[in-house]
VOPAGU-2260 file (C-alpha; in pm, 1 decimal, decimal comma):
REM VOPAGU-2260
SITE   aa  ch    i         X         Y         Z
SITE  MET   A    0   -5698,2    5336,2   -4804,9
SITE  ALA   A    1   -5358,3    5460,0   -4873,2
SITE  ARG   A    2   -5207,7    5168,1   -4668,8
SITE  LEU   A    3   -5420,5    4916,5   -4859,4
SITE  ASN   A    4   -5297,5    5054,0   -5190,7
SITE  GLU   A    5   -4934,3    5038,7   -5058,7
SITE  ARG   A    6   -4989,3    4675,1   -4976,7
SITE  THR   A    7   -5136,0    4627,1   -5333,4
SITE  ARG   A    8   -4839,7    4764,7   -5497,5
SITE  HIS   A    9   -4613,1    4598,0   -5314,0
SITE  PRO   A   10   -4744,3    4226,3   -5218,0
SITE  LYS   A   11   -4585,9    3995,5   -4957,9
SITE  THR   A   12   -4649,2    3662,9   -5005,0
SITE  LEU   A   13   -4577,4    3381,0   -4764,2
SITE  ARG   A   14   -4286,2    3266,5   -4952,1
SITE  ALA   A   15   -4113,2    3588,0   -4965,4
SITE  THR   A   16   -4176,7    3621,6   -4623,5
SITE  TRP   A   17   -4002,5    3302,2   -4509,0
SITE  ALA   A   18   -3692,5    3365,5   -4766,5
SITE  GLN   A   19   -3631,1    3709,0   -4591,4
SITE  ALA   A   20   -3676,1    3541,9   -4252,9
SITE  ILE   A   21   -3383,8    3246,4   -4326,0
SITE  ASP   A   22   -3198,9    3466,1   -4578,0
SITE  PRO   A   23   -2958,4    3557,1   -4267,9
SITE  VAL   A   24   -2952,5    3222,1   -4116,2
SITE  LEU   A   25   -2852,8    3067,9   -4469,6
SITE  SER   A   26   -2576,6    3346,0   -4536,4
SITE  ALA   A   27   -2420,0    3266,9   -4203,2
SITE  PHE   A   28   -2404,3    2902,2   -4271,9
SITE  ASN   A   29   -2270,2    2969,9   -4627,2
SITE  SER   A   30   -1994,0    3175,0   -4473,1
SITE  LEU   A   31   -1856,9    2860,1   -4288,8
SITE  ALA   A   32   -1781,9    2700,7   -4661,4
SITE  THR   A   33   -1714,7    3002,6   -4854,5
SITE  GLY   A   34   -1557,4    3220,0   -4591,1
SITE  SER   A   35   -1630,7    3608,1   -4529,3
SITE  HIS   A   36   -1740,9    3805,5   -4773,4
SITE  ARG   A   37   -1559,0    4099,4   -4616,5
SITE  VAL   A   38   -1207,3    4084,6   -4761,1
SITE  THR   A   39    -946,7    4371,2   -4819,3
SITE  GLY   A   40   -1011,9    4519,0   -5185,3
SITE  ARG   A   41    -781,2    4782,8   -5208,0
SITE  ALA   A   42    -511,5    4989,0   -5039,3
SITE  SER   A   43    -429,3    5116,5   -4744,8
SITE  HIS   A   44    -497,2    4788,2   -4578,4
SITE  ILE   A   45    -208,8    4513,6   -4491,9
SITE  ARG   A   46    -298,1    4196,1   -4674,5
SITE  ASP   A   47    -140,1    3864,3   -4547,2
SITE  ALA   A   48    -192,1    3510,4   -4621,5
SITE  ILE   A   49    -301,8    3428,7   -4278,3
SITE  SER   A   50    -684,0    3459,3   -4171,3
SITE  VAL   A   51    -906,5    3375,9   -3915,0
SITE  ARG   A   52    -996,3    3046,5   -4059,1
SITE  ARG   A   53    -631,7    2923,4   -4106,5
SITE  ILE   A   54    -543,0    3035,8   -3754,7
SITE  PHE   A   55    -828,5    2827,4   -3621,9
SITE  ALA   A   56    -725,4    2535,6   -3854,0
SITE  VAL   A   57    -376,3    2530,8   -3675,4
SITE  TYR   A   58    -541,3    2554,3   -3344,7
SITE  MET   A   59    -714,8    2218,1   -3424,2
SITE  VAL   A   60    -412,7    2064,9   -3531,5
SITE  ALA   A   61    -264,3    2167,3   -3205,7
SITE  LEU   A   62    -545,7    2041,6   -3005,5
SITE  ALA   A   63    -578,3    1697,3   -3197,2
SITE  PRO   A   64    -333,8    1506,0   -2960,6
SITE  LEU   A   65    -504,5    1602,7   -2656,0
SITE  VAL   A   66    -847,9    1501,4   -2804,0
SITE  VAL   A   67    -687,5    1180,9   -2878,5
SITE  PHE   A   68    -501,8    1094,0   -2591,1
SITE  GLY   A   69    -809,6    1222,1   -2378,9
SITE  PHE   A   70   -1022,6     913,8   -2542,7
SITE  TYR   A   71    -767,3     685,1   -2446,9
SITE  ASN   A   72    -662,7     821,1   -2079,7
SITE  THR   A   73   -1059,2     864,1   -1976,4
SITE  GLY   A   74   -1117,2     501,6   -2052,9
SITE  LEU   A   75    -768,8     381,2   -1910,4
SITE  GLN   A   76    -841,9     556,1   -1548,3
SITE  ILE   A   77   -1192,9     398,2   -1558,5
SITE  HIS   A   78   -1057,4      29,0   -1638,7
SITE  LEU   A   79    -749,9      87,0   -1376,0
SITE  ALA   A   80   -1034,1     198,7   -1117,3
SITE  LEU   A   81   -1228,2    -118,7   -1193,9
SITE  ALA   A   82    -956,7    -347,0   -1169,0
SITE  GLY   A   83    -930,3    -247,8    -782,5
SITE  GLU   A   84   -1118,5    -492,0    -536,3
SITE  GLY   A   85   -1474,9    -369,4    -485,8
SITE  VAL   A   86   -1519,9    -101,2    -757,6
SITE  GLU   A   87   -1798,3    -146,5    -981,7
SITE  PRO   A   88   -1884,1      51,6   -1287,1
SITE  LEU   A   89   -2168,1     314,4   -1281,2
SITE  ALA   A   90   -2505,4     218,7   -1419,8
SITE  THR   A   91   -2471,4     429,9   -1713,5
SITE  TRP   A   92   -2550,1     410,2   -2108,5
SITE  GLN   A   93   -2180,2     408,3   -2156,4
SITE  THR   A   94   -2156,1      94,5   -1948,0
SITE  SER   A   95   -2438,8     -75,7   -2114,9
SITE  THR   A   96   -2289,7      22,6   -2464,8
SITE  MET   A   97   -1968,0    -101,8   -2383,2
SITE  GLY   A   98   -2116,2    -462,2   -2285,0
SITE  MET   A   99   -2303,2    -453,3   -2612,4
SITE  LEU   A  100   -1971,7    -360,9   -2798,6
SITE  GLY   A  101   -1808,7    -662,6   -2649,4
SITE  PHE   A  102   -1575,4    -470,1   -2416,7
SITE  GLY   A  103   -1773,8    -560,0   -2089,5
SITE  ALA   A  104   -1450,3    -689,6   -1939,8
SITE  PHE   A  105   -1292,9    -320,4   -1928,5
SITE  ASP   A  106    -968,4    -441,6   -1979,3
SITE  PRO   A  107    -695,0    -161,1   -1911,2
SITE  GLY   A  108    -450,9    -335,9   -2145,5
SITE  SER   A  109    -701,6    -314,2   -2447,7
SITE  VAL   A  110    -596,1      23,8   -2595,4
SITE  VAL   A  111    -934,0      -3,1   -2829,2
SITE  ALA   A  112   -1148,0     -47,2   -2531,9
SITE  CYS   A  113   -1011,2     217,3   -2369,2
SITE  PHE   A  114   -1030,8     437,2   -2648,2
SITE  VAL   A  115   -1405,7     361,7   -2675,9
SITE  HIS   A  116   -1509,6     372,6   -2334,2
SITE  GLY   A  117   -1347,6     744,6   -2328,2
SITE  GLY   A  118   -1504,3     851,6   -2646,7
SITE  LEU   A  119   -1853,5     753,1   -2499,9
SITE  TYR   A  120   -1805,1    1004,5   -2254,6
SITE  PHE   A  121   -1598,0    1278,6   -2450,0
SITE  LEU   A  122   -1792,9    1297,3   -2755,5
SITE  PRO   A  123   -2152,6    1365,4   -2623,3
SITE  LEU   A  124   -2001,3    1652,5   -2402,9
SITE  LEU   A  125   -1803,8    1794,4   -2712,9
SITE  ILE   A  126   -2141,7    1755,6   -2947,7
SITE  VAL   A  127   -2361,5    1930,0   -2657,2
SITE  VAL   A  128   -2118,3    2247,9   -2607,1
SITE  TYR   A  129   -2081,5    2266,0   -2986,0
SITE  VAL   A  130   -2418,0    2278,3   -3081,0
SITE  THR   A  131   -2507,7    2520,8   -2796,5
SITE  ALA   A  132   -2211,9    2738,6   -2863,1
SITE  ARG   A  133   -2344,4    2737,5   -3222,6
SITE  LEU   A  134   -2660,8    2839,7   -3161,2
SITE  VAL   A  135   -2596,0    3145,8   -2958,9
SITE  GLU   A  136   -2386,4    3262,2   -3219,8
SITE  LEU   A  137   -2638,1    3186,8   -3505,9
SITE  ILE   A  138   -2891,0    3423,4   -3297,5
SITE  PHE   A  139   -2630,6    3699,0   -3308,2
SITE  ALA   A  140   -2543,2    3643,9   -3676,6
SITE  VAL   A  141   -2914,8    3671,8   -3783,3
SITE  VAL   A  142   -2975,9    3990,2   -3568,0
SITE  ARG   A  143   -2634,8    4150,2   -3708,6
SITE  ARG   A  144   -2666,4    3997,1   -4066,5
SITE  ASP   A  145   -2298,5    3871,9   -4009,3
SITE  ASP   A  146   -2101,1    3565,6   -4067,6
SITE  LEU   A  147   -2086,3    3281,8   -3842,0
SITE  SER   A  148   -1719,1    3228,8   -3689,6
SITE  PRO   A  149   -1516,9    2944,2   -3766,4
SITE  GLY   A  150   -1388,6    2921,0   -3451,7
SITE  THR   A  151   -1657,3    2776,8   -3246,2
SITE  TRP   A  152   -1518,0    2389,0   -3277,5
SITE  ILE   A  153   -1201,9    2546,2   -3077,2
SITE  PHE   A  154   -1419,1    2670,3   -2797,3
SITE  ALA   A  155   -1591,5    2369,5   -2801,0
SITE  LEU   A  156   -1293,7    2141,3   -2807,4
SITE  LEU   A  157   -1113,5    2349,9   -2523,5
SITE  PHE   A  158   -1441,7    2346,8   -2302,5
SITE  ALA   A  159   -1483,4    1987,5   -2354,0
SITE  LEU   A  160   -1127,2    1914,1   -2269,3
SITE  ILE   A  161   -1125,3    2073,1   -1929,8
SITE  LEU   A  162   -1458,1    1899,2   -1823,2
SITE  PRO   A  163   -1492,0    1603,8   -1599,9
SITE  PRO   A  164   -1642,8    1279,3   -1778,8
SITE  THR   A  165   -1907,2    1312,2   -1515,9
SITE  THR   A  166   -2050,5    1624,0   -1607,5
SITE  PRO   A  167   -2384,6    1644,0   -1685,9
SITE  LEU   A  168   -2479,7    1735,1   -2050,1
SITE  TRP   A  169   -2716,3    2014,5   -1971,1
SITE  GLN   A  170   -2470,6    2198,0   -1709,3
SITE  ALA   A  171   -2232,5    2154,8   -2002,5
SITE  ALA   A  172   -2487,2    2328,9   -2220,9
SITE  MET   A  173   -2565,8    2591,7   -1988,6
SITE  SER   A  174   -2217,0    2698,1   -1918,5
SITE  MET   A  175   -2106,2    2687,0   -2289,5
SITE  GLY   A  176   -2395,0    2906,4   -2371,8
SITE  PHE   A  177   -2308,5    3146,0   -2097,6
SITE  GLY   A  178   -1950,6    3179,0   -2178,5
SITE  ILE   A  179   -1998,4    3248,9   -2564,2
SITE  LEU   A  180   -2312,9    3490,6   -2490,0
SITE  VAL   A  181   -2126,8    3712,0   -2210,4
SITE  GLY   A  182   -1751,6    3637,8   -2288,9
SITE  LYS   A  183   -1780,7    3673,3   -2658,7
SITE  GLU   A  184   -2096,6    3795,7   -2856,9
SITE  ILE   A  185   -2211,0    4087,7   -2640,1
SITE  PHE   A  186   -1836,4    4241,5   -2721,3
SITE  GLY   A  187   -1905,9    4202,1   -3084,4
SITE  GLY   A  188   -1796,0    3856,8   -3152,0
SITE  THR   A  189   -1443,0    3686,3   -3256,1
SITE  GLY   A  190   -1135,0    3917,5   -3198,0
SITE  ARG   A  191   -1352,6    4142,6   -2955,4
SITE  ASN   A  192   -1397,6    3949,1   -2646,7
SITE  VAL   A  193   -1230,8    4075,7   -2323,3
SITE  VAL   A  194   -1199,4    3742,5   -2126,7
SITE  HIS   A  195   -1170,9    3410,5   -2260,7
SITE  PRO   A  196   -1494,3    3239,6   -2358,9
SITE  VAL   A  197   -1385,1    2897,9   -2225,6
SITE  LEU   A  198   -1270,7    3033,1   -1890,9
SITE  LEU   A  199   -1602,6    3221,3   -1850,1
SITE  ALA   A  200   -1787,0    2918,9   -1876,6
SITE  TRP   A  201   -1569,0    2726,9   -1659,0
SITE  ALA   A  202   -1609,3    3005,6   -1384,6
SITE  PHE   A  203   -2002,8    2983,8   -1443,3
SITE  LEU   A  204   -2021,3    2599,6   -1405,9
SITE  PHE   A  205   -1782,1    2589,6   -1113,0
SITE  VAL   A  206   -1960,2    2865,6    -954,1
SITE  SER   A  207   -2331,4    2763,9   -1018,4
SITE  TYR   A  208   -2238,7    2377,4    -989,8
SITE  PRO   A  209   -1937,9    2318,7    -789,9
SITE  ALA   A  210   -2015,7    1955,3    -733,2
SITE  ALA   A  211   -1963,4    1892,4   -1090,7
SITE  MET   A  212   -1593,9    2039,8   -1085,2
SITE  SER   A  213   -1457,1    1939,0    -763,1
SITE  GLY   A  214   -1389,6    1674,7    -520,2
SITE  GLU   A  215   -1257,8    1295,4    -601,2
SITE  ALA   A  216   -1590,9    1158,0    -701,2
SITE  VAL   A  217   -1596,0    1329,6   -1060,5
SITE  TRP   A  218   -1283,1    1244,4   -1222,3
SITE  VAL   A  219   -1341,4     873,6   -1275,4
SITE  PRO   A  220   -1703,8     751,8   -1346,2
SITE  VAL   A  221   -1672,3     448,7   -1084,9
SITE  SER   A  222   -1842,9     336,9    -762,4
SITE  GLN   A  223   -1553,1     461,7    -563,1
SITE  ASP   A  224   -1376,4     800,9    -556,6
SITE  VAL   A  225   -1043,8     832,9    -764,3
SITE  PRO   A  226    -826,8    1172,1    -663,6
SITE  MET   A  227    -638,2    1351,1    -894,2
SITE  LEU   A  228    -273,5    1384,4    -811,2
SITE  ILE   A  229    -325,2    1750,5    -704,2
SITE  ASP   A  230    -583,7    1624,3    -471,8
SITE  ILE   A  231    -304,4    1396,5    -303,7
SITE  VAL   A  232     -76,1    1664,0    -265,3
SITE  ASP   A  233    -318,4    1857,4     -78,1
SITE  GLU   A  234    -392,8    1590,7     144,1
SITE  ARG   A  235     -57,4    1449,4     215,9
SITE  GLY   A  236     207,0    1715,1      56,6
SITE  ILE   A  237     470,3    1607,8    -177,1
SITE  ALA   A  238     520,9    1267,3      21,9
SITE  GLY   A  239     208,0    1146,2    -108,6
SITE  LEU   A  240     379,3    1146,7    -476,2
SITE  GLU   A  241     666,1     912,0    -338,3
SITE  GLY   A  242     516,4     615,5    -546,3
SITE  VAL   A  243     422,1     818,9    -852,0
SITE  ASP   A  244     631,3     801,8   -1132,9
SITE  TRP   A  245     703,4    1175,6   -1266,8
SITE  THR   A  246     725,2    1059,7   -1625,0
SITE  SER   A  247     396,2     893,8   -1629,5
SITE  ALA   A  248     243,5    1207,3   -1467,7
SITE  PHE   A  249     426,1    1421,6   -1726,9
SITE  ILE   A  250     261,3    1211,1   -2014,0
SITE  GLY   A  251     -52,3    1244,7   -1845,6
SITE  LEU   A  252    -129,0     885,9   -1719,1
SITE  SER   A  253    -343,9     980,6   -1426,8
SITE  PRO   A  254    -695,5    1093,4   -1339,3
SITE  GLY   A  255    -819,6    1436,5   -1408,6
SITE  PRO   A  256   -1032,7    1627,1   -1686,6
SITE  MET   A  257   -1050,4    1467,2   -1986,0
SITE  GLY   A  258    -799,6    1612,2   -2177,0
SITE  ILE   A  259    -559,9    1846,0   -1971,5
SITE  SER   A  260    -358,6    1579,2   -1791,8
SITE  SER   A  261     -90,6    1510,0   -2047,6
SITE  ALA   A  262     189,8    1820,9   -1998,4
SITE  LEU   A  263     365,8    1628,6   -2294,1
SITE  PHE   A  264      67,3    1660,0   -2556,8
SITE  CYS   A  265      -3,5    2047,9   -2438,7
SITE  PHE   A  266     392,4    2135,4   -2502,6
SITE  VAL   A  267     348,5    1943,1   -2851,0
SITE  GLY   A  268      64,4    2165,1   -2912,7
SITE  LEU   A  269     216,2    2475,3   -2782,3
SITE  GLY   A  270     499,2    2372,6   -3001,8
SITE  VAL   A  271     300,0    2373,8   -3322,8
SITE  LEU   A  272     139,5    2728,2   -3212,8
SITE  MET   A  273     481,7    2858,3   -3168,1
SITE  LEU   A  274     598,0    2744,6   -3488,1
SITE  ALA   A  275     304,4    2894,6   -3674,3
SITE  ARG   A  276     394,2    3237,8   -3462,8
SITE  LEU   A  277       5,3    3269,3   -3333,0
SITE  VAL   A  278     144,6    3282,0   -2984,2
SITE  SER   A  279     404,9    3520,6   -2808,6
SITE  PHE   A  280     717,3    3355,1   -2697,1
SITE  ARG   A  281     737,0    3642,5   -2414,4
SITE  ILE   A  282     428,2    3526,4   -2268,1
SITE  VAL   A  283     544,2    3182,4   -2284,1
SITE  ALA   A  284     874,6    3235,1   -2121,3
SITE  GLY   A  285     725,9    3503,0   -1881,3
SITE  PHE   A  286     496,9    3221,5   -1752,0
SITE  VAL   A  287     755,1    2958,4   -1689,0
SITE  ILE   A  288     972,4    3206,2   -1510,0
SITE  GLY   A  289     693,8    3358,0   -1282,5
SITE  SER   A  290     579,2    2996,1   -1186,7
SITE  ALA   A  291     931,1    2864,3   -1141,2
SITE  VAL   A  292    1006,2    3164,3    -903,3
SITE  ALA   A  293     689,3    3138,0    -694,1
SITE  SER   A  294     746,6    2768,2    -667,4
SITE  LEU   A  295    1069,0    2832,7    -536,4
SITE  LEU   A  296     978,2    3076,4    -278,8
SITE  PHE   A  297     693,0    2868,1    -177,1
SITE  ALA   A  298     922,4    2547,5    -163,3
SITE  GLY   A  299    1110,0    2709,3     149,5
SITE  GLY   A  300     777,3    2724,3     357,6
SITE  ASP   A  301     674,7    2482,9     633,0
SITE  PRO   A  302     467,4    2173,0     492,7
SITE  SER   A  303     334,6    2124,7     818,8
SITE  SER   A  304     114,8    2433,2     805,6
SITE  ASN   A  305      38,2    2411,6     433,6
SITE  ASP   A  306      71,0    2086,2     244,4
SITE  MET   A  307     116,7    2256,5     -75,6
SITE  PHE   A  308     444,4    2399,6      53,4
SITE  GLY   A  309     744,3    2236,0     -66,6
SITE  VAL   A  310     603,3    2110,7    -392,8
SITE  PRO   A  311     875,3    2162,7    -649,6
SITE  PHE   A  312     833,2    2333,7    -983,2
SITE  HIS   A  313     868,5    2028,5   -1207,6
SITE  TRP   A  314     576,4    1895,4   -1007,0
SITE  HIS   A  315     364,4    2203,1   -1056,3
SITE  MET   A  316     425,7    2161,4   -1419,7
SITE  VAL   A  317     255,5    1848,5   -1436,2
SITE  LEU   A  318     -15,4    1867,8   -1187,6
SITE  GLY   A  319    -343,5    2020,0   -1271,2
SITE  GLY   A  320    -410,7    2213,4   -1566,6
SITE  TRP   A  321     -68,1    2433,1   -1546,6
SITE  ALA   A  322      50,2    2310,0   -1904,4
SITE  PHE   A  323    -278,2    2350,4   -2056,8
SITE  GLY   A  324    -338,9    2682,0   -1917,0
SITE  LEU   A  325      25,7    2767,7   -2087,5
SITE  ALA   A  326     -56,1    2630,8   -2410,3
SITE  PHE   A  327    -391,7    2747,4   -2499,7
SITE  LEU   A  328    -535,9    2996,0   -2242,5
SITE  VAL   A  329    -268,6    3236,0   -2135,4
SITE  THR   A  330    -146,7    3273,1   -2457,1
SITE  ASP   A  331    -485,5    3331,1   -2628,8
SITE  PRO   A  332    -390,4    3644,6   -2902,2
SITE  VAL   A  333    -713,4    3820,0   -2845,3
SITE  THR   A  334    -726,1    3832,4   -2453,8
SITE  ALA   A  335    -344,1    3866,5   -2395,9
SITE  PRO   A  336    -178,5    4219,3   -2415,2
SITE  HIS   A  337     -54,0    4337,4   -2748,7
SITE  THR   A  338     264,6    4522,3   -2655,3
SITE  ARG   A  339     594,8    4348,2   -2633,0
SITE  GLY   A  340     682,6    4432,2   -2256,6
SITE  GLY   A  341     312,6    4408,3   -2177,6
SITE  ARG   A  342     334,9    4036,9   -2299,3
SITE  MET   A  343     650,0    3963,9   -2065,5
SITE  VAL   A  344     497,8    4142,1   -1748,6
SITE  TYR   A  345     163,3    3955,2   -1843,1
SITE  GLY   A  346     326,0    3621,4   -1844,3
SITE  LEU   A  347     543,3    3672,2   -1551,0
SITE  ILE   A  348     264,1    3770,0   -1321,0
SITE  ALA   A  349      32,8    3493,8   -1442,0
SITE  GLY   A  350     257,2    3243,5   -1379,5
SITE  ALA   A  351     317,6    3331,6   -1047,0
SITE  PHE   A  352     -42,9    3380,9    -993,9
SITE  VAL   A  353    -141,9    3028,6   -1081,6
SITE  ILE   A  354     106,1    2908,2    -819,7
SITE  VAL   A  355     -15,8    3172,2    -552,4
SITE  VAL   A  356    -365,1    3058,1    -598,7
SITE  ARG   A  357    -261,9    2687,7    -601,2
SITE  VAL   A  358     -94,0    2719,7    -279,3
SITE  LEU   A  359    -265,7    2972,0     -73,9
SITE  ASN   A  360    -625,5    2916,3    -176,9
SITE  PRO   A  361    -763,7    2562,1     -67,3
SITE  ALA   A  362   -1089,5    2613,8    -250,7
SITE  GLN   A  363    -892,9    2623,8    -563,4
SITE  LEU   A  364    -631,9    2336,3    -584,9
SITE  ASP   A  365    -561,1    2371,5    -955,5
SITE  GLY   A  366    -563,2    2759,5    -966,6
SITE  THR   A  367    -475,8    2759,4   -1324,7
SITE  ALA   A  368    -828,4    2870,8   -1491,5
SITE  VAL   A  369    -943,2    3121,0   -1196,6
SITE  ALA   A  370    -599,3    3297,0   -1199,6
SITE  LEU   A  371    -563,3    3331,2   -1582,4
SITE  LEU   A  372    -960,2    3459,6   -1584,9
SITE  PHE   A  373    -856,7    3746,7   -1363,2
SITE  MET   A  374    -545,8    3803,7   -1523,2
SITE  SER   A  375    -714,1    3854,6   -1847,0
SITE  LEU   A  376    -894,0    4146,4   -1700,6
SITE  PHE   A  377    -568,0    4332,9   -1628,9
SITE  ALA   A  378    -427,5    4293,3   -1969,4
SITE  ALA   A  379    -537,8    4630,3   -2131,5
SITE  LEU   A  380    -417,3    4805,7   -1816,9
SITE  ILE   A  381     -92,3    4636,5   -1857,2
SITE  ASP   A  382     -64,9    4746,9   -2219,0
SITE  HIS   A  383    -188,7    5103,9   -2106,3
SITE  PHE   A  384     109,9    5133,8   -1847,0
SITE  VAL   A  385     356,7    5006,5   -2109,6
SITE  ILE   A  386     225,8    5257,6   -2363,4
SITE  GLN   A  387     260,7    5535,9   -2111,9
SITE  ALA   A  388     609,3    5430,2   -2029,3
SITE  ASN   A  389     719,3    5425,9   -2374,1
SITE  VAL   A  390     581,0    5779,5   -2415,6
SITE  LYS   A  391     720,4    5927,1   -2140,4
SITE  ARG   A  392    1073,7    5785,2   -2239,5
SITE  ARG   A  393    1042,5    5925,9   -2586,0
SITE  GLN   A  394     934,9    6254,9   -2442,4
SITE  ALA   A  395    1230,4    6280,8   -2217,7
SITE  ARG   A  396    1450,4    6177,5   -2516,6
SITE  TYR   A  397    1315,9    6455,4   -2717,5
SITE  GLU   A  398    1337,8    6732,9   -2433,0
SITE  SER   A  399    1696,7    6669,8   -2387,5
């Protein structure tokens, strides 16, 4: 009877129940337009003009050239491959759409045709991984009654850029969901993750579906295999690149993942981030020095025992995802160390580790993603040793 009276005094209509249920969802989406409701109101907190939303906006600007070039180069590589004798386009909806749009000739000299064809492969992957990441974040935002992160577009773009154009959409969705769930949300959300969600998503895809991320048949969707430059080096050594123009490789006019083949535009994006002071120049310098030293050491090896021996540093720069890893992964301000000395050490080890994995591990021809994924696990440990060294040095100075 008492419970009945309680319900009579506080009736819960169906409308009120639904309003309470969807209120966290509406609040989460409203935060994307209006910003977070959690702002600094008084001392003793430091206020700054920079915010999480502005940081991600700068990253969008830095990634824009890679996205545009990825559209063009993906289509260009397909059209160049189709110009070869006996090569046929795959029976996909992208091929049918190109025919309906009047681009069925697959002319590699047509910038518009290349751009459209590449977009037909890139945009569906981008949309699928973005929607998946947003759904995972929405679930956690509703449970926590928290805001939605404005940086989901960045994670979706980074992941879509490192994918082959032939990646099945459902595999990309599963991998992105795993990366956001395990790499970001279970640690508390933006700014609290230990490893980069994109690297974790890549690792899930590579381990669970290796055929989607390796081999020579995944990079250009045509009837014949088209190898990446690093595949050629692995098979024939540095001699296999004799007919390849380094400048073209630096620009990124070669097969590979849809958006990371261009070292030029990776460096442009890195320059934008450095001008905005969002990445540490110590990590950048350490990464370059570490890679250069490791390349120099392996260059003295016997190419007859390992085809990756003898590859000079300037070629390592344009092979695989080295430049992309430098610009957008190893410099991530969350997963990298936070001490000055730790950042230099982190960059040195990470740069050398990428070359070591690339040269000595035949299962990882690129080596960038797996090396940086493991390195992010040691960032906190590096900071710990740097801090302890500073404490001991100050203690010794005080005692003297």
